[in-house]
C-alpha positions as CSV (number, residue, x, y, z in Angstrom):
1,M,84.0,-22.0,-190.0
2,N,82.2,-23.1,-193.0
3,Y,83.7,-26.2,-194.8
4,G,82.4,-27.2,-198.1
5,G,79.8,-24.5,-198.1
6,C,77.2,-26.4,-196.0
7,G,77.9,-24.8,-192.7
8,C,76.7,-27.9,-190.9
9,C,80.0,-29.3,-189.6
10,A,83.0,-27.6,-188.1
11,M,85.3,-30.4,-189.1
12,R,84.8,-32.8,-192.0
13,F,87.1,-35.2,-193.8
14,T,87.0,-37.0,-197.1
15,S,86.3,-40.8,-197.1
16,T,85.2,-43.4,-199.5
17,D,82.6,-46.0,-198.7
18,F,83.9,-48.9,-200.6
19,N,81.2,-51.1,-199.2
20,S,78.7,-49.2,-201.5
21,Y,80.7,-50.3,-204.6
22,V,80.0,-54.0,-204.2
23,T,76.9,-56.0,-205.1
24,V,77.3,-58.6,-202.3
25,N,76.6,-57.5,-198.7
26,T,79.1,-59.4,-196.5
27,A,78.3,-57.7,-193.2
28,D,75.3,-56.3,-191.4
29,G,75.7,-53.0,-189.5
30,A,78.4,-51.6,-191.8
31,P,78.4,-47.8,-192.3
32,R,76.0,-46.7,-195.1
33,R,75.9,-43.6,-197.1
34,E,72.6,-41.6,-196.8
35,H,72.1,-38.3,-198.5
36,G,75.8,-38.0,-199.1
37,F,76.9,-38.6,-195.5
38,M,78.2,-41.7,-193.7
39,S,77.8,-42.5,-190.1
40,A,79.0,-45.4,-187.9
41,S,76.6,-47.9,-186.4
42,S,75.2,-47.2,-182.9
43,D,75.4,-50.9,-182.1
44,P,77.9,-52.1,-179.5
45,V,81.6,-52.4,-180.4
46,L,81.9,-51.5,-184.1
47,G,78.4,-52.7,-184.9
48,I,79.5,-54.8,-187.8
49,R,78.3,-58.4,-187.9
50,P,80.0,-60.5,-190.6
51,R,77.6,-62.7,-192.7
52,S,79.1,-66.1,-192.8
53,D,76.7,-67.2,-195.5
54,A,78.0,-64.5,-197.8
55,L,81.7,-64.9,-196.9
56,G,81.9,-68.7,-197.3
57,P,84.2,-71.0,-195.4
58,R,87.4,-69.7,-193.7
59,V,90.5,-69.7,-195.7
60,V,92.9,-69.3,-192.8
61,N,92.4,-70.1,-189.1
62,V,94.9,-68.2,-186.8
63,R,95.3,-69.4,-183.3
């Protein structure tokens, strides 16, 4: 099957990379858009490492 005319993927879904809309990078390893496509990190777990320096102090601490 050919979805979207590209023929490269049998299954494709629409998503929005909201992290591309902001000017402050709050995490390293977040998915990035390259040439119109997004992919998840290959790092362990989700591959996302929050940047405490950009996020600032905690607002709520849940135990």
